[in-house]
N, C-alpha and C positions, 0 to 999 in steps of 0.2 A: 184860140186860147192853148191848147196843149202845146204848139209850137212856140209860142211866148215863154211859157212856162219852161220847156225844156231847153231850148237855145237862148234866149234870154234870162233866163231866171226870175220870170214874173212871178209875184207872188198872187196866187189865186185865191188867197183869202183877206188879200187886201181890196177892201170894194173901189176905192179909186183906180187902182189898176185894173180891174175888172171892167170899170166903166170907159176908162180908155181903151181898151180892147174891145167892148162893143161898140163904141163910138167910132172905132177907125174900120169896121164893117158895115157903117152903116145902120146900126141898132140902137133905138133909144134905151140907155141904160136902166133908166127907171122904170119903165114897162118891164123888161126882164126882171129886176130885183123883185117887183111887185108879184110877178110869179113865180118865183125861184124860192123865196121866202114864205110863201104860204104855209102854213102847218099842214093843209093836206098835201103839198108838193115835199115837203120834208118828213113827213110819213110816207110817201110814195119811194123816197131815196132810200132811207132807211129799211123798209121791208124790203124792197131789190136789193140791197147791200147783204142784209141777213139771209134772205134765200139763197143769196149766190156764194155765200161765205166771202165776202170781200173783205179784206184784213189790212187794206191800205191804198196808197195813192202815188202814182196815177194805176189803174185797174182797168183794163180794157177787155171787152168780150167781142168774140165772133161766134156766132149762134152760141154753142155752150161752152166752146174754149175760153179761159178766162189767160189772160196775159197781164203781169203784174210787175211794175216797173220800167225806168225808161232803159235798162240794158236789154230789155226783150221786145223792144220797138220793133227790131228787124223780123223778127218771129210774128208779131202780130201785122205789120204791112203784108207779110207773105202769106197769111192767112186771109186778109182781105180779099187777094186776087187769086188763091189757092187755098178754098176753107179745108182742113183736115176733115177726114170721113170720120166722123165720130157723132152719133146718136145723142141729145140730149136724154138725162134720165129723170 
């Protein structure tokens, strides 16, 4: 999804675009939508975003380190292979 968003400008807010992406990797889109759009899941996402002070998209985390925006993907990629020595508070 993120590669399609970044490289191909896929609209991740568009249900048809998400369905096409899910299908392209062998997933049943309706099953994913049924899970993702539940009130419980929306609450989990919102609580996590608030707790971690997420302020936009795309936002990625490696441990406690937050990487925001496409211009920081190189830092995010580096952190995946070589995490920063930082403890979560």
